N, CA, C and O atoms as a Tinker XYZ file with bonds, in Angstrom:
   376  protein
     1  N     -5.798000    6.615000  -10.943000    73     2
     2  CA    -6.111000    7.841000  -10.286000    64     1     3
     3  C     -7.297000    8.462000  -11.017000    63     2     4     5
     4  O     -7.341000    8.494000  -12.247000    81     3
     5  N     -8.245000    8.949000  -10.243000    73     3     6
     6  CA    -9.409000    9.615000  -10.816000    64     5     7
     7  C     -9.315000   11.100000  -10.526000    63     6     8     9
     8  O     -9.259000   11.513000   -9.367000    81     7
     9  N     -9.297000   11.902000  -11.578000    73     7    10
    10  CA    -9.340000   13.349000  -11.445000    64     9    11
    11  C    -10.804000   13.719000  -11.258000    63    10    12    13
    12  O    -11.588000   13.651000  -12.205000    81    11
    13  N    -11.174000   14.105000  -10.059000    73    11    14
    14  CA   -12.584000   14.354000   -9.766000    64    13    15
    15  C    -13.118000   15.609000  -10.439000    63    14    16    17
    16  O    -14.333000   15.787000  -10.533000    81    15
    17  N    -12.234000   16.479000  -10.909000    73    15    18
    18  CA   -12.685000   17.668000  -11.629000    64    17    19
    19  C    -13.070000   17.334000  -13.073000    63    18    20    21
    20  O    -14.117000   17.759000  -13.562000    81    19
    21  N    -12.196000   16.558000  -13.753000    73    19    22
    22  CA   -12.431000   16.256000  -15.165000    64    21    23
    23  C    -13.113000   14.912000  -15.395000    63    22    24    25
    24  O    -13.683000   14.674000  -16.460000    81    23
    25  N    -13.053000   14.029000  -14.390000    73    23    26
    26  CA   -13.602000   12.686000  -14.557000    64    25    27
    27  C    -12.647000   11.743000  -15.267000    63    26    28    29
    28  O    -13.012000   10.602000  -15.552000    81    27
    29  N    -11.421000   12.197000  -15.563000    73    27    30
    30  CA   -10.431000   11.364000  -16.259000    64    29    31
    31  C     -9.820000   10.350000  -15.294000    63    30    32    33
    32  O     -9.497000   10.674000  -14.151000    81    31
    33  N     -9.668000    9.116000  -15.781000    73    31    34
    34  CA    -9.075000    8.033000  -14.988000    64    33    35
    35  C     -7.732000    7.659000  -15.589000    63    34    36    37
    36  O     -7.632000    7.433000  -16.795000    81    35
    37  N     -6.692000    7.592000  -14.754000    73    35    38
    38  CA    -5.334000    7.287000  -15.194000    64    37    39
    39  C     -4.773000    6.162000  -14.340000    63    38    40    41
    40  O     -5.101000    6.065000  -13.157000    81    39
    41  N     -3.931000    5.310000  -14.919000    73    39    42
    42  CA    -3.247000    4.273000  -14.147000    64    41    43
    43  C     -1.749000    4.496000  -14.195000    63    42    44    45
    44  O     -1.223000    5.093000  -15.135000    81    43
    45  N     -1.068000    4.006000  -13.164000    73    43    46
    46  CA     0.386000    4.066000  -13.074000    64    45    47
    47  C      0.889000    2.671000  -12.756000    63    46    48    49
    48  O      0.392000    2.024000  -11.835000    81    47
    49  N      1.866000    2.206000  -13.507000    73    47    50
    50  CA     2.352000    0.829000  -13.402000    64    49    51
    51  C      3.084000    0.568000  -12.093000    63    50    52    53
    52  O      3.815000    1.418000  -11.586000    81    51
    53  N      2.868000   -0.632000  -11.562000    73    51    54
    54  CA     3.655000   -1.132000  -10.432000    64    53    55
    55  C      4.516000   -2.307000  -10.875000    63    54    56    57
    56  O      5.263000   -2.861000  -10.068000    81    55
    57  N      4.424000   -2.693000  -12.135000    73    55    58
    58  CA     5.169000   -3.828000  -12.681000    64    57    59
    59  C      6.664000   -3.619000  -12.500000    63    58    60    61
    60  O      7.192000   -2.535000  -12.747000    81    59
    61  N      7.338000   -4.686000  -12.061000    73    59    62
    62  CA     8.782000   -4.632000  -11.883000    64    61    63
    63  C      9.201000   -4.119000  -10.526000    63    62    64    65
    64  O     10.350000   -4.301000  -10.123000    81    63
    65  N      8.285000   -3.478000   -9.808000    73    63    66
    66  CA     8.629000   -2.960000   -8.485000    64    65    67
    67  C      8.169000   -3.881000   -7.371000    63    66    68    69
    68  O      8.605000   -3.740000   -6.229000    81    67
    69  N      7.303000   -4.811000   -7.688000    73    67    70
    70  CA     6.750000   -5.682000   -6.659000    64    69    71
    71  C      6.742000   -7.127000   -7.137000    63    70    72    73
    72  O      6.703000   -7.395000   -8.338000    81    71
    73  N      6.779000   -8.040000   -6.198000    73    71    74
    74  CA     6.729000   -9.461000   -6.538000    64    73    75
    75  C      5.295000   -9.862000   -6.849000    63    74    76    77
    76  O      4.351000   -9.191000   -6.430000    81    75
    77  N      5.139000  -10.941000   -7.573000    73    75    78
    78  CA     3.819000  -11.483000   -7.827000    64    77    79
    79  C      3.031000  -10.698000   -8.850000    63    78    80    81
    80  O      3.273000   -9.513000   -9.079000    81    79
    81  N      2.090000  -11.379000   -9.454000    73    79    82
    82  CA     1.287000  -10.748000  -10.491000    64    81    83
    83  C     -0.096000  -10.361000   -9.994000    63    82    84    85
    84  O     -0.759000   -9.516000  -10.595000    81    83
    85  N     -0.532000  -10.971000   -8.904000    73    83    86
    86  CA    -1.871000  -10.665000   -8.417000    64    85    87
    87  C     -1.888000  -10.607000   -6.897000    63    86    88    89
    88  O     -1.008000  -11.156000   -6.235000    81    87
    89  N     -2.869000   -9.955000   -6.366000    73    87    90
    90  CA    -3.020000   -9.882000   -4.922000    64    89    91
    91  C     -1.908000   -9.117000   -4.231000    63    90    92    93
    92  O     -1.552000   -9.429000   -3.095000    81    91
    93  N     -1.362000   -8.128000   -4.898000    73    91    94
    94  CA    -0.224000   -7.400000   -4.344000    64    93    95
    95  C     -0.572000   -6.676000   -3.052000    63    94    96    97
    96  O      0.080000   -6.871000   -2.026000    81    95
    97  N     -1.600000   -5.842000   -3.107000    73    95    98
    98  CA    -1.942000   -4.994000   -1.974000    64    97    99
    99  C     -3.430000   -5.052000   -1.689000    63    98   100   101
   100  O     -4.235000   -5.353000   -2.570000    81    99
   101  N     -3.785000   -4.760000   -0.443000    73    99   102
   102  CA    -5.188000   -4.698000   -0.058000    64   101   103
   103  C     -5.355000   -3.575000    0.959000    63   102   104   105
   104  O     -4.794000   -3.626000    2.054000    81   103
   105  N     -6.107000   -2.593000    0.596000    73   103   106
   106  CA    -6.330000   -1.457000    1.471000    64   105   107
   107  C     -5.326000   -0.351000    1.238000    63   106   108   109
   108  O     -4.189000   -0.602000    0.839000    81   107
   109  N     -5.750000    0.867000    1.488000    73   107   110
   110  CA    -4.877000    2.022000    1.301000    64   109   111
   111  C     -5.266000    3.109000    2.288000    63   110   112   113
   112  O     -6.414000    3.206000    2.722000    81   111
   113  N     -4.270000    3.929000    2.632000    73   111   114
   114  CA    -4.502000    5.070000    3.517000    64   113   115
   115  C     -3.538000    6.174000    3.128000    63   114   116   117
   116  O     -2.416000    5.906000    2.697000    81   115
   117  N     -3.973000    7.414000    3.281000    73   115   118
   118  CA    -3.144000    8.554000    2.889000    64   117   119
   119  C     -2.590000    9.292000    4.099000    63   118   120   121
   120  O     -3.256000    9.450000    5.122000    81   119
   121  N     -1.344000    9.738000    3.945000    73   119   122
   122  CA    -0.719000   10.653000    4.891000    64   121   123
   123  C     -0.194000   11.803000    4.047000    63   122   124   125
   124  O      0.720000   11.624000    3.242000    81   123
   125  N     -0.765000   12.970000    4.228000    73   123   126
   126  CA    -0.384000   14.107000    3.389000    64   125   127
   127  C     -0.713000   13.822000    1.939000    63   126   128   129
   128  O     -1.862000   13.525000    1.610000    81   127
   129  N      0.286000   13.908000    1.063000    73   127   130
   130  CA     0.083000   13.691000   -0.370000    64   129   131
   131  C      0.561000   12.317000   -0.831000    63   130   132   133
   132  O      0.713000   12.075000   -2.028000    81   131
   133  N      0.799000   11.414000    0.130000    73   131   134
   134  CA     1.251000   10.060000   -0.202000    64   133   135
   135  C      0.198000    9.048000    0.209000    63   134   136   137
   136  O     -0.340000    9.115000    1.314000    81   135
   137  N     -0.098000    8.103000   -0.691000    73   135   138
   138  CA    -1.033000    7.019000   -0.411000    64   137   139
   139  C     -0.215000    5.748000   -0.175000    63   138   140   141
   140  O      0.647000    5.402000   -0.983000    81   139
   141  N     -0.486000    5.054000    0.933000    73   139   142
   142  CA     0.224000    3.816000    1.288000    64   141   143
   143  C     -0.710000    2.630000    1.083000    63   142   144   145
   144  O     -1.889000    2.688000    1.432000    81   143
   145  N     -0.166000    1.538000    0.505000    73   143   146
   146  CA    -0.932000    0.344000    0.189000    64   145   147
   147  C     -0.479000   -0.804000    1.083000    63   146   148   149
   148  O      0.712000   -1.102000    1.173000    81   147
   149  N     -1.440000   -1.444000    1.743000    73   147   150
   150  CA    -1.134000   -2.534000    2.659000    64   149   151
   151  C     -0.692000   -3.788000    1.933000    63   150   152   153
   152  O     -1.314000   -4.173000    0.943000    81   151
   153  N      0.377000   -4.442000    2.404000    73   151   154
   154  CA     0.852000   -5.676000    1.776000    64   153   155
   155  C     -0.149000   -6.812000    1.975000    63   154   156   157
   156  O     -0.544000   -7.115000    3.101000    81   155
   157  N     -0.547000   -7.424000    0.892000    73   155   158
   158  CA    -1.431000   -8.596000    0.954000    64   157   159
   159  C     -0.616000   -9.846000    0.672000    63   158   160   161
   160  O     -0.650000  -10.795000    1.455000    81   159
   161  N      0.114000   -9.859000   -0.433000    73   159   162
   162  CA     1.025000  -10.978000   -0.728000    64   161   163
   163  C      2.380000  -10.400000   -1.140000    63   162   164   165
   164  O      2.977000  -10.829000   -2.127000    81   163
   165  N      2.845000   -9.434000   -0.378000    73   163   166
   166  CA     4.097000   -8.740000   -0.649000    64   165   167
   167  C      4.962000   -8.698000    0.601000    63   166   168   169
   168  O      4.466000   -8.893000    1.711000    81   167
   169  N      6.242000   -8.448000    0.427000    73   167   170
   170  CA     7.130000   -8.202000    1.564000    64   169   171
   171  C      7.496000   -6.719000    1.604000    63   170   172   173
   172  O      8.591000   -6.340000    2.019000    81   171
   173  N      6.542000   -5.892000    1.158000    73   171   174
   174  CA     6.753000   -4.446000    1.168000    64   173   175
   175  C      5.418000   -3.712000    1.269000    63   174   176   177
   176  O      4.351000   -4.269000    1.010000    81   175
   177  N      5.521000   -2.455000    1.651000    73   175   178
   178  CA     4.383000   -1.547000    1.634000    64   177   179
   179  C      4.531000   -0.715000    0.367000    63   178   180   181
   180  O      5.592000   -0.138000    0.127000    81   179
   181  N      3.498000   -0.647000   -0.432000    73   179   182
   182  CA     3.542000    0.185000   -1.618000    64   181   183
   183  C      3.145000    1.604000   -1.261000    63   182   184   185
   184  O      2.370000    1.825000   -0.331000    81   183
   185  N      3.678000    2.567000   -2.002000    73   183   186
   186  CA     3.251000    3.942000   -1.798000    64   185   187
   187  C      3.189000    4.664000   -3.134000    63   186   188   189
   188  O      3.912000    4.341000   -4.077000    81   187
   189  N      2.308000    5.646000   -3.186000    73   187   190
   190  CA     2.162000    6.452000   -4.389000    64   189   191
   191  C      2.275000    7.917000   -4.001000    63   190   192   193
   192  O      1.478000    8.428000   -3.215000    81   191
   193  N      3.271000    8.579000   -4.561000    73   191   194
   194  CA     3.502000   10.012000   -4.358000    64   193   195
   195  C      2.600000   10.749000   -5.339000    63   194   196   197
   196  O      2.857000   10.747000   -6.543000    81   195
   197  N      1.542000   11.381000   -4.829000    73   195   198
   198  CA     0.567000   12.023000   -5.710000    64   197   199
   199  C      1.045000   13.342000   -6.286000    63   198   200   201
   200  O      0.441000   13.850000   -7.230000    81   199
   201  N      2.101000   13.904000   -5.752000    73   199   202
   202  CA     2.648000   15.140000   -6.300000    64   201   203
   203  C      3.459000   14.850000   -7.560000    63   202   204   205
   204  O      3.336000   15.550000   -8.565000    81   203
   205  N      4.300000   13.796000   -7.494000    73   203   206
   206  CA     5.171000   13.451000   -8.620000    64   205   207
   207  C      4.648000   12.286000   -9.452000    63   206   208   209
   208  O      5.263000   11.912000  -10.450000    81   207
   209  N      3.488000   11.698000   -9.039000    73   207   210
   210  CA     2.907000   10.541000   -9.734000    64   209   211
   211  C      3.901000    9.396000   -9.874000    63   210   212   213
   212  O      4.118000    8.873000  -10.967000    81   211
   213  N      4.502000    9.016000   -8.746000    73   211   214
   214  CA     5.514000    7.955000   -8.721000    64   213   215
   215  C      5.106000    6.907000   -7.697000    63   214   216   217
   216  O      4.731000    7.231000   -6.571000    81   215
   217  N      5.187000    5.619000   -8.115000    73   215   218
   218  CA     4.933000    4.491000   -7.221000    64   217   219
   219  C      6.268000    3.938000   -6.747000    63   218   220   221
   220  O      7.219000    3.848000   -7.524000    81   219
   221  N      6.341000    3.570000   -5.476000    73   219   222
   222  CA     7.542000    2.955000   -4.929000    64   221   223
   223  C      7.180000    1.991000   -3.814000    63   222   224   225
   224  O      6.001000    1.793000   -3.522000    81   223
   225  N      8.180000    1.394000   -3.193000    73   223   226
   226  CA     7.937000    0.438000   -2.118000    64   225   227
   227  C      8.854000    0.719000   -0.932000    63   226   228   229
   228  O      9.934000    1.292000   -1.071000    81   227
   229  N      8.384000    0.295000    0.234000    73   227   230
   230  CA     9.162000    0.329000    1.466000    64   229   231
   231  C      9.277000   -1.112000    1.951000    63   230   232   233
   232  O      8.258000   -1.770000    2.154000    81   231
   233  N     10.477000   -1.607000    2.139000    73   231   234
   234  CA    10.693000   -3.004000    2.521000    64   233   235
   235  C     10.068000   -3.321000    3.874000    63   234   236   237
   236  O     10.152000   -2.534000    4.817000    81   235
   237  N      9.448000   -4.476000    3.944000    73   235   238
   238  CA     8.921000   -5.012000    5.200000    64   237   239
   239  C      9.505000   -6.405000    5.403000    63   238   240   241
   240  O      8.902000   -7.239000    6.077000    81   239
   241  N     10.677000   -6.660000    4.824000    73   239   242
   242  CA    11.327000   -7.965000    4.888000    64   241   243
   243  C     11.539000   -8.377000    6.336000    63   242   244   245
   244  O     11.979000   -7.586000    7.171000    81   243
   245  N     11.217000   -9.632000    6.609000    73   243   246
   246  CA    11.358000  -10.148000    7.954000    64   245   247
   247  C     10.133000   -9.907000    8.810000    63   246   248   249
   248  O      9.912000  -10.616000    9.791000    81   247
   249  N      9.347000   -8.928000    8.456000    73   247   250
   250  CA     8.135000   -8.635000    9.207000    64   249   251
   251  C      6.920000   -9.271000    8.567000    63   250   252   253
   252  O      5.977000   -9.665000    9.253000    81   251
   253  N      6.948000   -9.366000    7.259000    73   251   254
   254  CA     5.838000   -9.939000    6.508000    64   253   255
   255  C      6.350000  -11.181000    5.808000    63   254   256   257
   256  O      7.234000  -11.096000    4.956000    81   255
   257  N      5.798000  -12.343000    6.163000    73   255   258
   258  CA     6.363000  -13.591000    5.664000    64   257   259
   259  C      5.365000  -14.518000    4.994000    63   258   260   261
   260  O      5.763000  -15.560000    4.474000    81   259
   261  N      4.097000  -14.181000    4.987000    73   259   262
   262  CA     3.113000  -15.093000    4.412000    64   261   263
   263  C      2.285000  -14.375000    3.361000    63   262   264   265
   264  O      2.444000  -13.176000    3.131000    81   263
   265  N      1.411000  -15.118000    2.738000    73   263   266
   266  CA     0.440000  -14.499000    1.841000    64   265   267
   267  C     -0.759000  -14.090000    2.679000    63   266   268   269
   268  O     -0.978000  -14.605000    3.776000    81   267
   269  N     -1.513000  -13.176000    2.152000    73   267   270
   270  CA    -2.716000  -12.682000    2.827000    64   269   271
   271  C     -2.385000  -12.087000    4.189000    63   270   272   273
   272  O     -2.994000  -12.431000    5.202000    81   271
   273  N     -1.403000  -11.182000    4.188000    73   271   274
   274  CA    -0.984000  -10.583000    5.444000    64   273   275
   275  C     -2.003000   -9.598000    5.995000    63   274   276   277
   276  O     -2.521000   -9.777000    7.097000    81   275
   277  N     -2.290000   -8.542000    5.211000    73   275   278
   278  CA    -3.153000   -7.470000    5.694000    64   277   279
   279  C     -4.268000   -7.183000    4.689000    63   278   280   281
   280  O     -4.117000   -7.437000    3.494000    81   279
   281  N     -5.381000   -6.654000    5.181000    73   279   282
   282  CA    -6.510000   -6.371000    4.282000    64   281   283
   283  C     -7.237000   -5.113000    4.730000    63   282   284   285
   284  O     -8.403000   -5.165000    5.122000    81   283
   285  N     -6.562000   -4.015000    4.672000    73   283   286
   286  CA    -7.168000   -2.756000    5.043000    64   285   287
   287  C     -6.134000   -1.871000    5.706000    63   286   288   289
   288  O     -5.122000   -2.352000    6.215000    81   287
   289  N     -6.394000   -0.580000    5.698000    73   287   290
   290  CA    -5.457000    0.366000    6.290000    64   289   291
   291  C     -6.214000    1.592000    6.788000    63   290   292   293
   292  O     -7.263000    1.957000    6.256000    81   291
   293  N     -5.658000    2.212000    7.818000    73   291   294
   294  CA    -6.228000    3.449000    8.360000    64   293   295
   295  C     -5.093000    4.347000    8.816000    63   294   296   297
   296  O     -4.038000    3.871000    9.237000    81   295
   297  N     -5.320000    5.642000    8.729000    73   295   298
   298  CA    -4.328000    6.622000    9.148000    64   297   299
   299  C     -4.761000    7.262000   10.457000    63   298   300   301
   300  O     -5.919000    7.645000   10.626000    81   299
   301  N     -3.811000    7.373000   11.380000    73   299   302
   302  CA    -4.007000    8.136000   12.601000    64   301   303
   303  C     -2.774000    9.025000   12.731000    63   302   304   305
   304  O     -1.667000    8.532000   12.950000    81   303
   305  N     -2.964000   10.311000   12.598000    73   303   306
   306  CA    -1.818000   11.232000   12.592000    64   305   307
   307  C     -0.936000   10.943000   11.391000    63   306   308   309
   308  O     -1.414000   10.927000   10.257000    81   307
   309  N      0.341000   10.715000   11.630000    73   307   310
   310  CA     1.285000   10.402000   10.554000    64   309   311
   311  C      1.607000    8.919000   10.469000    63   310   312   313
   312  O      2.542000    8.536000    9.765000    81   311
   313  N      0.866000    8.084000   11.160000    73   311   314
   314  CA     1.097000    6.635000   11.137000    64   313   315
   315  C     -0.002000    5.937000   10.346000    63   314   316   317
   316  O     -1.152000    6.376000   10.335000    81   315
   317  N      0.369000    4.844000    9.685000    73   315   318
   318  CA    -0.596000    4.025000    8.949000    64   317   319
   319  C     -0.684000    2.676000    9.649000    63   318   320   321
   320  O      0.337000    2.054000    9.941000    81   319
   321  N     -1.900000    2.230000    9.915000    73   319   322
   322  CA    -2.152000    0.956000   10.585000    64   321   323
   323  C     -2.775000    0.003000    9.578000    63   322   324   325
   324  O     -3.733000    0.353000    8.889000    81   323
   325  N     -2.218000   -1.221000    9.496000    73   323   326
   326  CA    -2.690000   -2.223000    8.559000    64   325   327
   327  C     -3.431000   -3.316000    9.321000    63   326   328   329
   328  O     -2.946000   -3.820000   10.334000    81   327
   329  N     -4.608000   -3.673000    8.823000    73   327   330
   330  CA    -5.483000   -4.649000    9.451000    64   329   331
   331  C     -4.982000   -6.060000    9.148000    63   330   332   333
   332  O     -4.829000   -6.411000    7.979000    81   331
   333  N     -4.720000   -6.889000   10.185000    73   331   334
   334  CA    -4.234000   -8.251000    9.933000    64   333   335
   335  C     -5.311000   -9.122000    9.286000    63   334   336   337
   336  O     -6.494000   -9.015000    9.609000    81   335
   337  N     -4.877000   -9.981000    8.369000    73   335   338
   338  CA    -5.782000  -10.927000    7.723000    64   337   339
   339  C     -5.437000  -12.330000    8.197000    63   338   340   341
   340  O     -6.209000  -12.933000    8.943000    81   339
   341  N     -4.282000  -12.867000    7.777000    73   339   342
   342  CA    -3.839000  -14.183000    8.255000    64   341   343
   343  C     -2.726000  -14.059000    9.297000    63   342   344   345
   344  O     -2.085000  -15.054000    9.638000    81   343
   345  N     -2.496000  -12.870000    9.794000    73   343   346
   346  CA    -1.496000  -12.643000   10.826000    64   345   347
   347  C     -2.178000  -12.359000   12.154000    63   346   348   349
   348  O     -3.390000  -12.148000   12.194000    81   347
   349  N     -1.426000  -12.351000   13.225000    73   347   350
   350  CA    -1.990000  -12.060000   14.528000    64   349   351
   351  C     -1.620000  -10.672000   15.026000    63   350   352   353
   352  O     -2.046000  -10.270000   16.109000    81   351
   353  N     -0.831000   -9.933000   14.250000    73   351   354
   354  CA    -0.392000   -8.615000   14.673000    64   353   355
   355  C     -0.886000   -7.525000   13.729000    63   354   356   357
   356  O     -1.043000   -7.751000   12.530000    81   355
   357  N     -1.126000   -6.358000   14.277000    73   355   358
   358  CA    -1.443000   -5.176000   13.486000    64   357   359
   359  C     -0.128000   -4.648000   12.921000    63   358   360   361
   360  O      0.873000   -4.589000   13.636000    81   359
   361  N     -0.120000   -4.267000   11.653000    73   359   362
   362  CA     1.071000   -3.674000   11.052000    64   361   363
   363  C      1.029000   -2.163000   11.238000    63   362   364   365
   364  O     -0.026000   -1.544000   11.094000    81   363
   365  N      2.177000   -1.570000   11.561000    73   363   366
   366  CA     2.236000   -0.123000   11.781000    64   365   367
   367  C      3.400000    0.452000   10.995000    63   366   368   369
   368  O      4.537000   -0.004000   11.117000    81   367
   369  N      3.103000    1.452000   10.193000    73   367   370
   370  CA     4.137000    2.217000    9.493000    64   369   371
   371  C      4.141000    3.589000   10.143000    63   370   372   373
   372  O      3.223000    4.386000    9.953000    81   371
   373  N      5.198000    3.853000   10.919000    73   371   374
   374  CA     5.239000    5.100000   11.698000    64   373   375
   375  C      6.207000    6.079000   11.050000    63   374   376
   376  O      6.388000    7.190000   11.548000    81   375
């Protein structure tokens, strides 16, 4: 996280909350004070609560089954749309 007022950069661990060591997520979009991360080689959507500085996941089991699923995200209203990479469907978190 970059504090644009002070220029300070901070990281928050995702270790232990997600499978795999690399290529976890690709693309992000915000709804309110939460940032959602598109699954790239995960069976979940990552999210970061910017108020409490907490990272968590939302299961996408059964919906996401391969590597390189999505590579980008956009917000429309309160929904997040994930851009397909090796899939044929758009992912939607409503």
